[in-house]
ROMARMAR-285988 format. One record per residue (C-alpha): x, y, z. Coordinates in steps of 0.1 Angstrom, whole numbers. Layout:
BEGIN
SITE     X     Y     Z
SITE     X     Y     Z
...
This chain:
BEGIN
SITE     X     Y     Z
SITE   992   526   762
SITE   963   548   744
SITE   950   581   754
SITE   914   574   772
SITE   893   607   763
SITE   899   613   803
SITE   937   614   797
SITE   937   634   767
SITE   917   664   783
SITE   944   660   813
SITE   972   662   788
SITE   958   695   770
SITE   944   709   799
SITE   984   706   815
SITE   996   720   780
SITE   973   748   780
SITE   981   757   822
SITE  1017   759   803
SITE  1008   783   777
SITE   983   801   802
SITE  1013   810   823
SITE  1026   832   794
SITE  1016   870   801
SITE   998   868   769
SITE   982   836   773
SITE   944   844   769
SITE   940   879   750
SITE   913   869   727
SITE   898   890   701
SITE   860   901   718
SITE   841   884   687
SITE   862   851   692
SITE   854   850   727
SITE   818   854   721
SITE   817   824   695
SITE   835   803   721
SITE   815   776   741
SITE   802   786   774
SITE   818   771   805
SITE   803   758   832
SITE   818   780   862
SITE   827   769   893
SITE   800   777   919
SITE   821   807   938
SITE   821   820   902
SITE   785   815   898
SITE   774   831   925
SITE   793   862   917
SITE   775   862   877
SITE   744   868   896
SITE   754   892   919
SITE   768   912   893
SITE   751   935   865
SITE   722   942   887
SITE   717   970   914
SITE   699   962   949
SITE   676   995   944
SITE   672  1025   922
SITE   704  1042   919
SITE   713  1077   921
SITE   752  1071   907
SITE   768  1052   875
SITE   803  1059   884
SITE   828  1070   914
SITE   858  1091   913
SITE   872  1079   944
SITE   907  1103   952
SITE   927  1092   981
SITE   954  1120   995
SITE   982  1097  1010
SITE   995  1102  1046
SITE   966  1118  1066
SITE   956  1154  1057
SITE   950  1177  1087
SITE   917  1182  1089
SITE   919  1219  1107
SITE   941  1228  1078
SITE   912  1218  1051
SITE   883  1209  1059
SITE   875  1214  1092
SITE   891  1248  1107
SITE   892  1252  1147
SITE   898  1291  1158
SITE   904  1277  1193
SITE   937  1265  1183
SITE   950  1299  1174
SITE   934  1316  1211
SITE   950  1289  1232
SITE   982  1281  1212
SITE  1006  1269  1231
SITE   984  1262  1260
SITE   981  1223  1274
SITE   947  1206  1268
SITE   944  1214  1304
SITE   952  1248  1305
SITE   927  1251  1275
SITE   887  1254  1289
SITE   889  1218  1266
SITE   908  1193  1287
SITE   880  1169  1290
SITE   889  1158  1256
SITE   914  1135  1270
SITE   890  1119  1290
SITE   869  1109  1261
SITE   859  1069  1264
SITE   868  1072  1227
SITE   906  1075  1232
SITE   910  1042  1240
SITE   879  1022  1230
SITE   881  1026  1194
SITE   922  1023  1192
SITE   939   995  1181
SITE   975  1007  1177
SITE   996   986  1153
SITE  1030   996  1179
SITE  1016  1002  1211
SITE  1028  1035  1227
SITE  1042  1046  1195
SITE  1018  1078  1189
SITE  1015  1095  1219
SITE   990  1125  1228
SITE  1006  1157  1221
SITE   997  1180  1248
SITE  1005  1214  1237
SITE   981  1226  1211
SITE   993  1239  1179
SITE   978  1272  1161
SITE   961  1270  1124
SITE   989  1272  1099
SITE   965  1287  1074
SITE   937  1314  1073
SITE   902  1306  1064
SITE   869  1317  1055
SITE   833  1311  1045
SITE   824  1303  1012
SITE   794  1291   989
SITE   752  1302   996
SITE   758  1283  1031
SITE   789  1298  1043
SITE   808  1266  1045
SITE   841  1272  1066
SITE   872  1255  1049
SITE   911  1268  1045
SITE   926  1291  1020
SITE   945  1265  1009
SITE   913  1249   993
SITE   901  1283   976
SITE   892  1264   943
SITE   873  1239   960
SITE   855  1266   977
SITE   845  1281   942
SITE   822  1246   939
SITE   814  1243   976
SITE   779  1245   969
SITE   781  1212   951
SITE   800  1194   979
SITE   793  1179  1014
SITE   816  1176  1038
SITE   813  1150  1068
SITE   832  1161  1096
SITE   830  1133  1122
SITE   847  1101  1106
SITE   871  1078  1126
SITE   890  1049  1124
SITE   908  1026  1145
SITE   947  1025  1132
SITE   965  1052  1146
SITE   995  1041  1118
SITE   996  1038  1078
SITE   983  1007  1080
SITE   948  1032  1082
SITE   952  1036  1043
SITE   945  1000  1038
SITE   920   999  1065
SITE   899  1030  1046
SITE   898  1011  1016
SITE   889   977  1031
SITE   872   984  1065
SITE   895   959  1081
SITE   925   972  1106
SITE   958   961  1088
SITE   966   936  1117
SITE   938   911  1099
SITE   949   910  1066
SITE   937   918  1031
SITE   901   925  1025
SITE   882   932   993
SITE   882   971   988
SITE   853   992   979
SITE   862   995   946
SITE   864   958   940
SITE   829   956   958
SITE   814   976   931
SITE   832   959   906
SITE   817   926   919
SITE   783   939   921
SITE   778   955   892
SITE   802   946   862
SITE   812   968   834
SITE   793   998   814
SITE   821   993   787
SITE   834   959   777
SITE   867   974   761
SITE   876   993   788
SITE   883   980   830
SITE   853   984   854
SITE   880   993   880
SITE   910  1020   875
SITE   938  1031   894
SITE   957  1065   887
SITE   987  1081   903
SITE  1014  1058   921
SITE   991  1036   949
SITE  1001  1031   984
SITE  1035  1018   994
SITE  1038   979  1006
SITE  1044   994  1038
SITE  1008  1009  1041
SITE   987   980  1023
SITE  1003   982   989
SITE   981   971   957
SITE   958   957   986
SITE   942   994   986
SITE   929   984   952
SITE   927   946   956
SITE   899   923   957
SITE   910   897   981
SITE   888   866   984
SITE   863   882   957
SITE   892   867   933
SITE   918   890   911
SITE   895   897   881
SITE   877   924   901
SITE   909   941   917
SITE   919   974   903
SITE   940   979   871
SITE   967  1006   870
SITE   970  1029   844
SITE   996  1054   829
SITE   980  1087   818
SITE  1007  1085   789
SITE   985  1073   758
SITE  1014  1059   739
SITE  1020  1036   773
SITE   987  1034   791
SITE   984  1000   803
SITE  1021   987   808
SITE  1033   954   793
SITE   999   948   773
SITE  1013   963   737
SITE  1029   932   717
SITE  1055   954   701
SITE  1061   969   665
SITE  1075   937   651
SITE  1041   919   656
SITE  1013   923   633
SITE   979   925   649
SITE   968   896   629
SITE   997   874   640
SITE   989   882   677
SITE   952   877   670
SITE   961   839   661
SITE   983   831   685
SITE   960   843   714
SITE   928   823   697
SITE   951   793   700
SITE   964   797   735
SITE   929   809   743
SITE   913   774   734
SITE   939   757   756
SITE   932   779   783
SITE   892   772   783
SITE   905   736   785
SITE   920   742   813
SITE   890   760   828
SITE   872   728   821
SITE   898   707   840
SITE   904   731   868
SITE   871   748   875
SITE   881   758   905
SITE   908   778   895
SITE   901   818   901
SITE   935   829   891
SITE   929   810   854
SITE   895   827   853
SITE   907   859   862
SITE   935   856   838
SITE   912   846   806
SITE   892   875   812
SITE   919   900   820
SITE   939   891   788
SITE   906   892   766
SITE   901   925   780
SITE   938   936   778
SITE   936   925   742
SITE   905   950   733
SITE   919   980   752
SITE   954   979   727
SITE   925   998   708
SITE   902  1017   729
SITE   922  1026   757
SITE   946  1052   742
SITE   921  1074   730
SITE   902  1078   765
SITE   937  1086   781
SITE   948  1113   754
SITE   944  1145   771
SITE   957  1162   742
SITE   922  1158   722
SITE   909  1181   751
SITE   908  1219   743
SITE   933  1243   753
SITE   905  1255   774
SITE   898  1225   791
SITE   937  1217   798
SITE   942  1250   815
SITE   912  1247   836
SITE   929  1215   852
SITE   962  1233   856
SITE   980  1212   829
SITE   997  1245   820
SITE  1016  1248   851
SITE  1042  1222   869
SITE  1024  1222   904
SITE   992  1209   893
SITE  1000  1195   856
SITE  1004  1156   866
SITE   973  1157   889
SITE   956  1176   863
SITE   962  1154   836
SITE   951  1121   863
SITE   918  1142   873
SITE   912  1149   833
SITE   917  1115   828
SITE   892  1100   853
SITE   867  1126   836
SITE   869  1107   804
SITE   870  1076   820
SITE   838  1079   836
SITE   826  1095   800
SITE   833  1064   785
SITE   817  1037   812
SITE   843  1032   837
SITE   827  1025   871
SITE   850  1029   897
SITE   881  1055   894
SITE   909  1056   923
SITE   931  1082   921
SITE   962  1083   943
SITE   984  1117   955
SITE  1011  1119   976
SITE  1026  1081   974
SITE  1064  1084   980
SITE  1074  1051   987
SITE  1065  1055  1024
SITE  1037  1066  1050
SITE  1031  1094  1020
SITE  1039  1130  1015
SITE  1007  1140  1033
SITE  1023  1128  1065
SITE  1030  1163  1083
SITE  1051  1155  1116
SITE  1070  1185  1105
SITE  1069  1212  1080
SITE  1030  1214  1083
SITE  1029  1248  1068
SITE  1051  1242  1041
SITE  1041  1204  1029
SITE  1003  1211  1033
SITE  1005  1243  1014
SITE  1026  1226   985
SITE  1006  1198   985
SITE   969  1217   984
SITE   988  1236   956
SITE   991  1204   935
SITE   954  1190   938
SITE   927  1218   949
SITE   924  1231   910
SITE   923  1199   893
SITE   903  1185   921
SITE   872  1218   919
SITE   878  1215   878
SITE   868  1181   876
SITE   839  1190   895
SITE   829  1218   877
SITE   838  1201   842
SITE   814  1170   851
SITE   786  1197   861
SITE   790  1216   831
SITE   789  1180   810
SITE   756  1168   829
SITE   781  1141   844
SITE   778  1151   881
SITE   745  1139   888
SITE   755  1102   880
SITE   792  1107   890
SITE   802  1106   928
SITE   834  1120   938
SITE   847  1114   972
SITE   880  1128   987
SITE   895  1116  1017
SITE   928  1103  1035
SITE   933  1076  1061
SITE   928  1101  1095
SITE   936  1134  1105
SITE   962  1154  1123
SITE   968  1161  1163
SITE   952  1193  1177
SITE   986  1192  1196
SITE  1020  1198  1182
SITE  1046  1175  1172
SITE  1079  1189  1176
SITE  1078  1226  1167
SITE  1059  1227  1134
SITE  1044  1197  1125
SITE  1015  1176  1137
SITE  1011  1135  1145
SITE   988  1110  1135
SITE   952  1113  1143
SITE   923  1087  1140
SITE   901  1101  1162
SITE   880  1125  1141
SITE   886  1139  1105
SITE   870  1148  1074
SITE   859  1137  1041
SITE   841  1155  1013
SITE   816  1141   985
SITE   801  1157   956
SITE   776  1146   930
SITE   764  1113   925
SITE   727  1122   947
SITE   748  1143   972
SITE   731  1173   987
SITE   756  1200   982
SITE   762  1229  1002
SITE   764  1213  1032
SITE   782  1200  1066
SITE   774  1173  1083
SITE   779  1163  1118
SITE   814  1178  1138
SITE   846  1173  1158
SITE   849  1191  1192
SITE   863  1225  1194
SITE   898  1214  1191
SITE   894  1188  1163
SITE   902  1161  1185
SITE   869  1139  1183
SITE   842  1133  1164
SITE   813  1140  1189
SITE   780  1141  1165
SITE   767  1112  1143
SITE   805  1097  1141
SITE   811  1074  1109
SITE   835  1046  1110
SITE   851  1046  1075
SITE   826  1020  1061
SITE   799  1039  1065
SITE   815  1061  1035
SITE   818  1029  1013
SITE   781  1019  1023
SITE   769  1057  1013
SITE   792  1049   979
SITE   770  1011   975
SITE   738  1027   985
SITE   744  1058   957
SITE   749  1033   933
SITE   717  1008   940
SITE   736   983   962
SITE   732   968   995
SITE   763   954  1010
SITE   746   931  1030
SITE   735   913   994
SITE   769   910   985
SITE   782   884  1007
SITE   801   856   993
SITE   795   823  1008
SITE   816   810  1031
SITE   829   848  1043
SITE   811   859  1066
SITE   811   900  1067
SITE   809   916  1103
SITE   784   941  1110
SITE   813   966  1110
SITE   824   957  1073
SITE   789   967  1061
SITE   785  1005  1075
SITE   753  1024  1073
SITE   751  1051  1043
SITE   751  1086  1058
SITE   715  1094  1054
SITE   718  1134  1059
SITE   740  1140  1031
SITE   717  1120  1004
């Protein structure tokens, strides 16, 4: 029986899908892709294309560097020192003048436990494990573990009134999506930026991930995923090794580029035939775009990743000459080079250890936090200072966050437990007012008590500075809650 046109198209589509499943299925050269026939994309995809690349208002920033400290950094030993902890160390809350913190409605009202009763209030107050001092023109009080950041504090805004609802490490996912881990995966802040604005450089990803992402226990790749926005908006994990910046992207030393290109052009045509027959296959659309980009990145990415091209002075500034700071310093320097090259959103993870994260200080807080701060303080300060000197800080928003804080009370003899009721984040650049502290926790650092901000207020602030309004980013059939949208933290803008 002879093929009809319809049968022929289905046959080629099925054949294309078979080839498309290969890892190199659609790595097309940019010119070839540009000359290809324009596809009629599905309704959802068309909606995405209309949403992307156009800001809703005048932007103050073009790029974001999002630094996440995995495990839960103590607010008291970082950006919100509490001298009262020293004065009443060893006493219970009730024995101090601040026993009323246990009567706050926020103690249960905003808490949604993953394992009920696992994390309890620790009654005996634990003193500060590091000294602190006022820094900068406005005398912002931060701990001595962050003395390098203190040198650029006049460019930094600290928000001390953050809160979240998860008191376990699913809060890592929640910090990035705004939804409790029990509700499943949702688009992350980086994927919303990618979805809303698209790329500034066609040869580089718009959303890059550096460092080891969070573990599967706490959200895994979901912390830089796009969920229902589609995989093309997920973050792309990069290595800081210029010889292998994108795992599995290079064809191998025995394959000529011209040979690879001709193979990709054929397989790409088959994939596009498949897309005509299966227009609702978002994974196929993402694969075509991702592999086209991956092919171009083989040439463009190694040069951006190669920090050896920087001066010795710059490398030392980021701490590349010392073992404690070398790894994270490289990542911060690469982050600067990526935004300099047009990458919209760079997400850096620090402290991933295959579990809850190195910043999880149930014991040994003094030794652990001093070591971890020693790894990140200098590189972060160098990043902010370097961006400023290059004229990039005005258009690059730097965010330093963690999933929750730590308890004012002691856990065991030398630790602090998880604490979602009040913690701190820091921001710099991108139209943020530097040299200021916004809002507060109570005298013990227990509750956010002034102008409290759920984590999506931070998301809304980032989107606002990029010229985006989260309420205009909704996808048909995916109604977002008011909690998802948050409100920009206007006081720091």
